[in-house]
C-alpha positions as a printed Julia matrix, in Angstrom:
581×3 Matrix{Float64}:
 -17.61   22.66  -16.78
 -18.8    22.41  -20.4
 -20.36   19.9   -22.49
 -18.72   21.66  -25.6
 -15.78   20.64  -25.14
 -16.31   17.48  -25.58
 -15.72   17.01  -29.64
 -15.5    12.93  -30.15
 -18.27   11.69  -30.39
 -16.93    8.3   -31.62
 -13.88    7.01  -29.05
 -15.23    3.85  -26.48
 -13.62    0.51  -27.13
 -15.45   -2.3   -28.87
 -16.75   -5.13  -27.32
 -18.45   -1.91  -24.26
 -22.39   -1.35  -24.54
 -21.51    1.95  -22.04
 -18.28    3.51  -21.54
 -17.73    6.53  -19.13
 -14.96    8.22  -18.54
 -14.24   10.49  -16.16
 -17.59   11.48  -15.85
 -18.41   14.56  -13.28
 -21.38   16.46  -12.68
 -21.95   19.86  -10.93
 -24.97   21.44  -10.16
 -24.76   24.87   -9.75
 -26.19   26.23   -6.51
 -27.4    30.03   -5.55
 -24.84   29.72   -2.98
 -22.77   26.87   -3.77
 -21.96   24.52   -6.12
 -21.73   21.28   -4.84
 -20.17   18.08   -7.39
 -22.59   14.88   -6.97
 -19.67   13.06   -9.2
 -16.33   13.0    -9.54
 -14.34   11.32  -12.15
 -16.15    8.29  -12.82
 -15.29    5.23  -14.52
 -16.62    2.31  -15.79
 -18.04   -0.21  -18.66
 -20.61   -3.01  -19.54
 -21.01   -5.21  -22.6
 -23.85   -6.85  -23.92
 -26.16   -9.08  -21.45
 -23.52   -8.56  -18.36
 -25.16   -6.74  -14.89
 -23.57   -3.88  -12.43
 -24.54   -2.8    -9.45
 -24.35    0.76   -8.44
 -24.86    1.25   -4.11
 -24.12    4.29   -1.26
 -26.0     5.73    0.94
 -28.72    8.6     0.23
 -25.91   11.56   -1.23
 -23.54    9.42   -2.62
 -24.42   10.48   -6.65
 -26.44    7.85   -7.09
 -28.92    9.32   -9.62
 -27.27   12.03  -10.53
 -25.06    9.23  -12.61
 -27.79    7.58  -13.27
 -29.22   11.44  -15.07
 -25.61   11.84  -16.81
 -25.63    8.65  -18.17
 -28.62    9.31  -20.11
 -27.99   12.61  -20.68
 -30.59   14.48  -18.78
 -28.64   16.96  -16.9
 -28.99   20.31  -18.14
 -27.57   23.87  -17.92
 -27.02   26.1   -15.93
 -25.6    22.27  -14.92
 -22.26   21.18  -15.18
 -21.31   17.23  -17.28
 -18.23   16.68  -17.75
 -15.97   13.6   -18.87
 -17.09   11.02  -21.49
 -20.49    8.55  -22.25
 -20.25    6.14  -25.11
 -23.75    4.13  -25.66
 -23.11    1.92  -29.22
 -20.15    4.08  -29.81
 -21.9     7.93  -29.24
 -20.8    10.03  -26.85
 -24.05   11.23  -25.78
 -22.51   13.98  -23.54
 -21.36   15.55  -27.06
 -24.6    14.88  -28.93
 -27.16   17.58  -29.92
 -30.4    17.2   -27.53
 -32.29   16.19  -30.61
 -30.06   13.44  -31.49
 -29.8    12.05  -27.47
 -33.83   11.39  -28.18
 -32.94    8.79  -30.52
 -30.55    7.04  -27.99
 -32.78    7.15  -25.58
 -36.08    4.32  -25.01
 -34.13    2.33  -28.1
 -30.69    2.57  -26.74
 -31.21    3.48  -22.73
 -33.66    3.33  -21.12
 -34.25    4.09  -17.1
 -37.01    2.99  -14.59
 -37.27    5.75  -11.97
 -38.01    5.37   -8.23
 -41.38    6.82   -6.62
 -43.74    5.43   -9.61
 -46.3     7.8    -8.03
 -44.38   11.03   -9.05
 -43.41   10.18  -12.21
 -46.59    8.34  -13.3
 -48.98   10.78  -14.61
 -51.9    10.43  -11.79
 -54.71   11.91  -14.56
 -53.56    8.78  -17.7
 -54.55    5.5   -17.44
 -51.85    2.87  -17.89
 -52.52    1.89  -21.37
 -52.24    5.9   -22.5
 -48.28    5.99  -20.64
 -47.55    2.41  -21.44
 -48.15    3.42  -24.99
 -46.7     6.23  -25.91
 -42.91    5.67  -25.95
 -44.07    2.98  -28.84
 -46.11    5.68  -30.28
 -42.98    7.69  -30.42
 -40.04    6.61  -31.79
 -41.63    2.92  -32.73
 -44.15    4.68  -35.14
 -46.85    2.22  -34.13
 -50.66    2.54  -33.6
 -53.89    0.41  -34.52
 -54.05   -3.23  -34.24
 -50.03   -2.99  -33.92
 -49.53   -0.93  -31.01
 -52.38   -3.05  -28.98
 -50.6    -6.37  -29.62
 -46.97   -5.23  -28.76
 -49.75   -3.33  -25.39
 -50.8    -6.94  -24.49
 -47.06   -8.57  -25.08
 -45.3    -6.06  -22.5
 -47.57   -5.95  -19.81
 -47.58  -10.16  -19.93
 -44.17   -9.35  -19.85
 -43.9    -7.62  -16.71
 -47.25   -9.57  -15.22
 -50.4    -7.57  -15.29
 -53.32   -8.78  -17.02
 -54.6    -6.84  -20.35
 -57.16   -5.07  -17.71
 -55.21   -2.87  -16.37
 -54.52   -0.66  -19.5
 -57.92    1.15  -18.33
 -56.95    1.96  -14.73
 -55.6     5.51  -13.33
 -51.98    4.54  -11.29
 -53.58    5.13   -7.95
 -55.37    2.18   -8.43
 -52.61    0.3    -8.79
 -50.59   -1.26   -5.68
 -47.09    0.32   -5.38
 -45.62   -3.54   -7.22
 -47.78   -2.84   -9.86
 -46.63    0.8   -10.58
 -43.04   -0.68  -10.38
 -44.06   -3.27  -12.97
 -45.73   -0.81  -15.25
 -42.55    1.86  -15.05
 -40.75   -1.37  -16.23
 -42.92   -2.1   -19.03
 -42.6     1.56  -20.16
 -39.01    0.82  -20.01
 -38.51   -1.72  -22.24
 -41.22   -1.22  -24.87
 -38.84   -0.51  -27.31
 -36.73   -3.04  -26.08
 -33.34   -0.89  -24.83
 -30.04   -2.5   -25.12
 -29.31   -1.13  -21.89
 -31.79   -0.57  -18.83
 -30.99    1.1   -15.71
 -32.92    1.1   -12.27
 -32.85    3.01  -10.02
 -34.0     2.51   -6.29
 -36.85   -0.38   -7.83
 -37.63   -2.06   -4.4
 -37.55    1.82   -2.77
 -40.96    1.23   -0.27
 -42.2    -1.74   -1.22
 -43.23   -4.4     0.69
 -41.14   -7.59    1.6
 -43.26   -9.98   -1.01
 -43.31   -7.06   -3.36
 -40.53   -6.59   -3.5
 -39.11   -9.94   -3.84
 -41.59   -9.64   -6.54
 -39.75   -7.16   -8.88
 -36.3    -8.79   -7.66
 -37.44  -12.13   -9.67
 -39.03  -10.68  -12.39
 -35.69   -8.82  -13.23
 -33.82  -11.09  -13.39
 -35.73  -13.26  -15.22
 -36.25  -10.76  -17.53
 -32.61   -9.47  -18.2
 -31.75  -13.57  -18.58
 -35.08  -13.61  -21.03
 -33.83  -10.58  -23.24
 -30.06  -10.38  -22.66
 -29.94   -6.32  -21.93
 -27.21   -4.95  -20.22
 -28.57   -3.88  -16.64
 -27.48   -1.57  -14.15
 -28.65   -0.94  -11.02
 -28.48    1.52   -8.34
 -29.66    1.19   -4.96
 -29.02    1.28   -0.55
 -30.17   -2.21   -1.24
 -27.62   -4.77   -0.97
 -29.9    -7.76   -1.36
 -31.37   -6.63   -4.05
 -27.73   -5.65   -5.85
 -26.26   -9.58   -4.8
 -29.02  -11.02   -6.52
 -29.31   -8.92   -9.28
 -25.84   -7.86  -10.26
 -22.0   -10.13  -11.04
 -20.59   -7.11  -10.39
 -20.46   -3.99   -7.7
 -19.2    -0.39   -7.55
 -19.34    1.2    -4.62
 -20.38    4.88   -4.48
 -19.6     7.52   -1.09
 -19.6    11.5    -2.08
 -20.27   11.44   -5.82
 -16.18    8.76   -6.01
 -16.15    5.18   -6.52
 -14.64    4.35   -3.31
 -14.95    0.22   -4.42
 -15.3    -2.15   -6.78
 -15.06   -5.59   -7.89
 -17.68   -8.7    -7.84
 -20.51   -8.89   -6.5
 -20.39  -11.94   -4.47
 -16.99  -10.6    -3.13
 -17.54   -7.36   -2.35
 -19.9    -8.8     0.0
 -17.87  -11.05    1.64
 -15.12   -9.5     1.88
 -15.32   -5.48    1.8
 -11.89   -3.84    1.44
 -13.06   -0.43    2.04
 -14.64    0.91    5.8
 -17.27    2.46    3.75
 -18.69   -1.02    2.28
 -17.98   -2.33    5.47
 -20.67    0.21    7.46
 -23.14   -0.19    4.84
 -23.38   -3.73    5.05
 -23.37   -3.48    9.01
 -26.15   -1.48    8.4
 -28.33   -3.86    5.64
 -30.89   -5.65    7.7
 -31.94   -8.17    4.81
 -28.55   -9.42    4.49
 -27.56   -9.79    8.25
 -31.12  -10.28    9.44
 -29.51  -11.77   13.27
 -27.49   -8.7    13.82
 -28.22   -5.55   15.39
 -28.07   -2.58   13.15
 -25.28   -0.44   13.22
 -24.87    2.66   10.51
 -22.24    4.26   10.29
 -21.14    7.51   12.74
 -21.47   10.63   11.09
 -22.87   12.05    7.95
 -22.1    12.22    4.43
 -20.29   15.49    3.26
 -21.87   15.97    0.23
 -20.45   17.99   -1.96
 -17.73   19.64    1.26
 -14.78   19.82   -0.95
 -12.18   18.35    1.83
  -9.06   18.35    0.35
  -7.95   15.01    1.5
 -10.58   11.74    1.88
 -13.57   12.59    1.58
 -15.15    9.73    3.88
 -12.55   10.55    6.28
 -14.37   12.45    9.29
 -16.05    9.09    9.21
 -13.25    6.43    8.96
 -11.97    4.27   11.63
  -8.85    3.86   10.46
  -7.89    7.05    8.57
  -4.59    8.45    9.22
  -3.06   12.23    9.0
  -2.5    11.51    5.18
  -6.08   11.2     4.6
  -7.28   14.38    5.74
  -4.89   16.11    3.3
  -4.8    14.25    0.38
  -6.86   12.87   -2.01
  -6.17    8.97   -2.4
  -6.89    7.22   -5.58
  -8.95    4.65   -7.06
  -5.69    1.79   -7.34
  -6.73   -2.23   -9.02
  -5.01   -5.49   -7.97
  -6.57   -8.49   -8.65
  -9.92   -7.72   -9.96
 -10.94   -5.55   -7.39
 -10.19   -1.39   -6.89
 -10.1     0.46   -3.4
  -9.97    4.25   -2.69
  -8.34    4.56   -0.03
  -4.39    5.5     1.05
  -3.41    2.28    2.82
  -5.35   -0.01    0.61
  -8.05   -0.7     2.42
  -9.34   -2.55    5.58
  -5.64   -2.75    7.12
  -4.63   -5.51    9.34
  -4.53   -5.08   12.75
  -3.16   -8.04   13.9
  -1.62  -11.43   12.43
  -1.25  -14.57   14.21
   1.19  -17.47   12.09
   1.06  -21.07   13.32
   0.42  -21.14   17.12
   0.63  -24.07   19.37
   0.78  -24.48   22.76
   1.86  -27.46   24.45
   1.28  -27.7    27.99
   3.15  -30.89   30.29
   1.01  -33.05   32.4
   2.75  -35.95   34.85
   1.24  -38.14   32.35
   0.48  -36.73   29.07
   0.96  -34.17   26.98
  -1.98  -31.59   26.43
  -1.77  -29.49   23.16
  -4.16  -26.76   23.65
  -3.42  -24.66   19.67
  -2.14  -26.91   16.75
  -0.6   -24.9    14.16
  -3.75  -21.82   14.38
  -3.39  -18.63   12.39
  -5.36  -15.8    12.32
  -5.93  -12.05   11.14
  -7.9    -9.03   12.8
  -8.48   -6.29   10.55
  -9.22   -3.09   11.35
 -12.24   -1.68   12.97
 -14.42   -5.11   12.75
 -15.61   -7.2    15.13
 -14.42  -11.31   14.58
 -15.83  -13.55   16.87
 -13.7   -16.96   17.85
 -16.38  -19.75   19.48
 -15.68  -22.85   20.33
 -16.48  -25.3    23.41
 -14.9   -25.09   26.4
 -11.55  -26.54   26.11
 -11.07  -25.6    22.62
  -7.69  -23.07   23.38
  -9.87  -19.94   23.38
  -8.78  -18.25   26.23
  -4.97  -19.62   25.7
  -5.09  -17.98   22.47
  -6.28  -14.36   23.77
  -4.02  -15.13   26.38
  -1.08  -15.16   23.21
  -2.97  -13.15   21.32
  -2.59  -10.32   24.48
   1.43  -11.12   24.74
   0.7   -12.44   28.68
   1.45  -15.94   27.37
   4.22  -17.28   25.54
   3.85  -19.45   22.3
   5.83  -22.38   21.93
   5.66  -21.9    18.14
   4.07  -19.37   15.73
   3.84  -15.33   15.55
   1.87  -12.87   16.89
   2.27   -9.61   14.54
   0.65   -5.86   16.01
   0.32   -3.47   13.13
   3.64   -5.4    12.0
   5.63   -5.8    15.24
   5.66   -8.72   16.88
   3.8    -9.05   20.16
   5.5   -10.22   23.22
   6.05   -9.76   26.98
   2.36   -7.73   27.22
   4.42   -4.47   25.77
   1.31   -4.17   23.93
  -1.18   -3.77   26.12
   1.46   -0.89   28.68
   0.58    1.44   25.53
  -1.89    3.21   24.15
  -3.67    2.29   21.13
  -1.95   -1.22   21.15
  -4.16   -4.44   22.43
  -6.45   -4.45   26.2
  -7.9    -7.65   27.16
 -11.19   -7.77   29.25
 -11.1   -11.2    30.84
 -14.07  -13.52   31.29
 -14.61  -13.26   35.47
 -15.84   -9.9    37.14
 -15.16  -10.8    40.49
 -11.13  -13.09   40.0
  -9.9    -9.86   37.16
 -10.39   -6.58   39.25
  -8.45   -6.12   43.1
 -11.07   -6.11   46.14
  -8.75   -3.75   47.78
  -8.76   -0.71   44.76
 -11.48    1.45   44.93
 -13.35    2.24   41.42
 -10.96    4.91   40.25
  -8.3     2.97   40.86
  -8.63   -0.03   39.29
  -9.54    2.11   36.46
  -6.91    4.7    36.91
  -4.18    1.93   37.21
  -3.06    0.88   34.22
  -2.5     4.77   33.43
  -0.69    4.92   36.67
   1.93    1.89   35.89
   2.81    3.22   32.33
   2.79    7.26   33.23
   0.63    7.81   31.08
  -0.96   11.45   31.68
  -0.9    13.78   34.77
  -2.64   13.47   37.76
  -5.51   15.48   36.48
  -5.49   13.63   33.05
  -5.78   10.1    34.68
  -8.67   12.05   36.24
 -10.15   13.12   33.82
  -9.94   10.34   31.66
 -11.28    7.88   34.34
 -14.41   10.19   34.6
 -14.92   10.02   30.57
 -14.43    5.7    31.11
 -16.97    4.73   33.25
 -19.13    7.37   31.62
 -18.93    6.1    28.28
 -20.15    2.63   29.74
 -22.66    3.88   31.23
 -21.38    3.68   35.21
 -21.56    6.78   37.41
 -18.64    8.92   37.76
 -19.41   10.96   41.1
 -17.07   11.08   43.64
 -18.9     8.57   45.94
 -18.62    6.15   43.24
 -15.47    6.32   42.5
 -14.7     5.95   46.22
 -16.2     2.82   46.04
 -14.44   -0.53   46.03
 -15.21   -2.73   43.92
 -15.93   -5.76   45.97
 -18.76   -3.4    46.82
 -19.98   -3.83   43.02
 -22.64   -6.47   41.27
 -21.43   -8.38   38.43
 -22.31   -6.33   36.01
 -21.34   -3.55   37.54
 -17.68   -5.34   37.74
 -17.65   -6.56   34.39
 -18.65   -2.46   32.88
 -15.74   -1.71   35.3
 -13.35   -3.98   33.3
 -14.52   -3.09   30.18
 -13.92    0.64   31.17
 -10.7    -0.58   32.66
  -9.15   -1.03   29.14
 -11.0     1.5    27.15
  -9.39    4.08   29.46
  -6.19    2.97   27.29
  -8.01    3.44   24.18
  -6.8     0.24   22.4
  -6.55   -0.25   18.57
  -8.03   -3.82   19.64
 -10.51   -5.02   22.36
 -10.1    -9.0    23.45
 -13.32   -9.7    25.12
 -12.79  -13.24   26.39
 -16.25  -14.62   27.08
 -17.19  -11.64   29.15
 -20.81  -11.78   29.5
 -20.95  -15.87   30.88
 -21.32  -15.33   34.26
 -24.43  -13.02   34.08
 -27.65  -13.46   34.37
 -29.76  -12.86   30.54
 -30.96   -9.44   31.14
 -27.56   -7.9    31.65
 -25.6   -10.27   28.96
 -27.91   -8.03   26.32
 -27.62   -4.28   28.31
 -23.53   -5.13   28.46
 -23.69   -6.82   24.53
 -25.46   -3.66   23.32
 -23.2    -0.86   25.11
 -19.95   -2.94   24.31
 -20.99   -2.7    19.97
 -22.66    0.64   20.87
 -18.67    1.89   22.14
 -16.99    0.35   19.5
 -18.76    1.88   16.78
 -18.07    5.03   18.04
 -14.82    4.19   18.96
 -14.04    2.26   16.19
 -11.73   -0.25   17.75
 -11.35   -3.82   16.79
 -12.92   -6.41   19.18
 -11.65  -10.08   18.97
 -14.82  -11.02   20.66
 -14.48  -14.67   22.56
 -17.75  -17.08   23.03
 -19.15  -21.02   22.73
 -22.53  -19.1    21.9
 -22.21  -19.41   18.56
 -25.74  -17.29   17.68
 -24.4   -15.1    20.31
 -20.99  -14.82   17.67
 -24.04  -14.02   14.93
 -24.9   -11.29   16.45
 -22.52   -9.13   16.85
 -19.53  -10.17   14.59
 -18.89  -10.09   10.98
 -16.74  -12.3    10.85
 -16.87  -15.62   12.66
 -14.13  -18.05   13.6
 -14.78  -21.94   14.91
 -11.95  -23.5    17.08
 -12.34  -27.08   17.69
  -9.76  -29.23   19.93
  -6.98  -26.13   19.43
  -7.97  -25.94   15.64
  -9.77  -23.68   13.57
 -12.17  -25.93   11.77
 -14.1   -23.0     9.91
 -14.09  -19.81    8.73
 -16.06  -16.54    6.48
 -18.33  -14.45    7.51
 -21.43  -15.06    9.81
 -24.03  -14.97    7.79
 -22.14  -17.99    5.58
 -20.82  -19.68    9.16
 -24.25  -19.89   10.37
 -26.54  -20.5     7.26
 -24.29  -22.55    4.97
 -21.27  -24.31    7.65
 -20.34  -27.85    5.93
 -18.24  -28.45    9.26
 -20.06  -30.65   11.59
 -18.29  -28.91   14.6
 -19.52  -25.7    14.02
 -23.31  -27.52   13.57
 -23.11  -28.96   17.18
 -22.34  -25.77   18.13
 -26.16  -24.17   17.04
 -28.3   -26.82   17.17
 -26.78  -27.17   21.42
 -27.55  -23.34   21.41
 -30.76  -23.76   19.76
 -31.52  -26.73   22.36
 -30.3   -24.17   25.04
 -33.0   -21.61   24.37
């Protein structure tokens, strides 16, 4: 990577404030080099807003520094960065200084490290205006007062030292410095990190107001999804220096297409305050130089090709995703499912044309009152019950005769009643091993090892004395764990959990659900969680479907369905749950 090879200084497309083409950043180390950003491309028009999110080490800050031309030798930068038509990477350092502050400015994170502890606030805020705008005397003082008022600071704070200010106030000082020369483009790097909730809200509202008032382009670099959701219209998701997904912010957050994006959402307490938090398994492989997709070691749907070949960033309908499989794949699809039960005097419609999709690795909650058709639908999806019309496909193959329940990596159904779902005549070992034995999977020794593995995964003993106990000797909570172990021994891609906590006490319910979500997070299977409890569904699921009298009456993200529902039946389920509590 060599800046001298960049010969073009003016080649950007008209109408763009910022245009980045194939930007890469290479840090040269004593023992090895690390690629912090790889072929990143983006654009921003006047007054537009863009968010860049990712875990620590994903390359966000390196990208920001490269946009300002602040990465120096011996490190390498390649690609093109056009700001106001000028390729900043092809300019001399002296020419870049003319663009910084006036064309583009950066608000750094860690305000205590950035601000000089021995200089007063006024001296630090005024310095860019003295240097770049040549202001002094009365005109400088007048601009200083305007600038501090703009960011919500009273004039007397000019005389304070950085350590005398709160974190939120120091962030406002940095923002005042960045805006001092009225730049066309403002980059803010982790603007709310380490701030308390009140200060965070104040900084976000101020940034939003200033951007609307002054009309500058805004790039927000953060790991805080709530902040980026409030401040930006478009979003880029970075992982290991590569763009994994991009699109409109609302679309990406409401319906992520890349498994990594979904993992970030599931780990965000700000976006889903009711959910238990589950981080993405594994650690980022920063600069690992993997031959395939950099996310493949942590991905729940990775194939051999994912580990061997790098995927390209594919654009479709204002969205882009870097994935060999086109993003999060559809595992199961049901179309127009109907089921009518014939009684002596009348026909009962259990399902009236139900359609749904379950995506790889997700938790989808199917919620409804008793008699809504939930269990009927679960048995049809597993292939145990035939529908009157419609079709169910699993990985593109039609589901029928329970075949997918008899194969590894298929569908497994865990029933509501732990007392009726396990034979009293079987020992623990026999009950868990039975699906393997019936379907002739593994040798006797292999089956025993898988039984022990499954029991340990659900936190049941694996000693010989426990293996020889009969199922009727177990408690309700132990039986339900045993039923889950029996399902997991087949290593399912999709687990159908039908009211599995409804017959358990509240403490056992909580322990079982945390166990199940932990298993899903580590094993990567998808789960259709069937329940009448909308509050519990909100806690465990990414998406919720509400079923009423055999019809889907509402569907959407857990947050939208439980907080912004317009459906009367959904609100009744929420209210009923609150009354029970």
